[in-house]
C-alpha positions in Angstrom: -4.7 -16.1 -26.3 -3.1 -12.8 -27.2 0.5 -12.0 -26.2 0.7 -9.3 -23.7 3.6 -6.9 -23.5 3.6 -4.7 -20.5 6.0 -1.8 -20.1 5.9 -0.4 -16.5 6.8 3.2 -15.8 10.3 3.9 -14.7 11.7 6.4 -12.2 11.6 9.1 -14.9 8.0 8.6 -15.8 5.8 11.6 -14.7 2.9 10.9 -12.3 4.7 8.7 -9.8 2.7 9.6 -6.7 -0.6 9.2 -8.6 0.4 5.7 -9.8 1.6 4.7 -6.4 -1.6 5.8 -4.7 -3.8 4.0 -7.2 -1.7 0.8 -7.3 -1.6 0.6 -3.5 -5.3 1.2 -3.3 -5.9 -1.7 -5.7 -3.5 -4.0 -3.8 -5.2 -3.3 -0.5 -8.6 -3.8 -1.9 -7.5 -7.2 -3.3 -6.5 -8.3 0.2 -10.0 -7.4 1.6 -13.2 -7.8 -0.3 -12.8 -6.5 -3.9 -15.8 -5.4 -5.8 -16.4 -5.7 -9.6 -15.7 -2.0 -9.9 -12.3 -2.5 -8.2 -11.4 -5.1 -10.9 -12.7 -2.8 -13.7 -10.6 0.0 -12.3 -7.5 -2.1 -12.1 -7.8 -3.2 -15.8 -8.3 0.5 -16.8 -5.3 1.5 -14.7 -3.0 -1.2 -16.1 -4.0 -0.9 -19.8 -2.1 2.3 -20.1 1.1 0.3 -19.7 0.3 -2.3 -22.3 2.5 -1.8 -25.4 1.3 -5.0 -27.2 -1.3 -5.4 -28.4 -1.5 -1.8 -29.5 -5.3 -1.8 -29.9 -6.8 -0.7 -26.6 -9.7 -3.2 -26.7 -7.3 -6.1 -27.5 -5.1 -4.9 -24.7 -8.0 -4.9 -22.2 -9.0 -8.4 -23.4 -5.4 -9.6 -22.8 -5.5 -8.2 -19.3 -8.8 -9.9 -18.6 -7.2 -13.2 -19.7 -4.1 -12.8 -17.5 -3.4 -15.3 -14.8 -3.4 -14.2 -11.1 0.4 -14.5 -11.0 0.7 -12.3 -14.1 -1.8 -9.7 -12.7 0.0 -9.6 -9.4 3.3 -9.1 -11.2 1.9 -6.3 -13.3 0.7 -4.4 -10.1 4.0 -5.0 -8.4 5.9 -3.7 -11.4 4.0 -0.5 -11.4 4.9 -0.2 -7.7 8.5 -0.9 -8.5 8.5 -4.2 -6.7 8.7 -6.5 -9.7 11.6 -8.8 -10.3 11.5 -8.4 -14.0 10.2 -4.9 -14.7 10.8 -5.1 -18.4 8.0 -7.5 -19.0 6.4 -9.0 -16.0 4.0 -11.1 -18.1 6.8 -13.4 -19.2 
């Protein structure tokens, strides 16, 4: 399994409202009946914040291998709700 380092955006990162809208949409869809397209979209959304591995394909694979707890922490960190925003995968 590849180590995954995730660096969420901070309060100075441009695109705040776009990220918030997209992250909220994903979180709401997970509470309902998510589709395969929803999951694909979440991976593509989150991969932009993966700093290790640097290769995009390896980063996607690492996200696909994340646990539910890790994935939830990643989404929450993008929303600014994470406990450890530096690296929610640890």
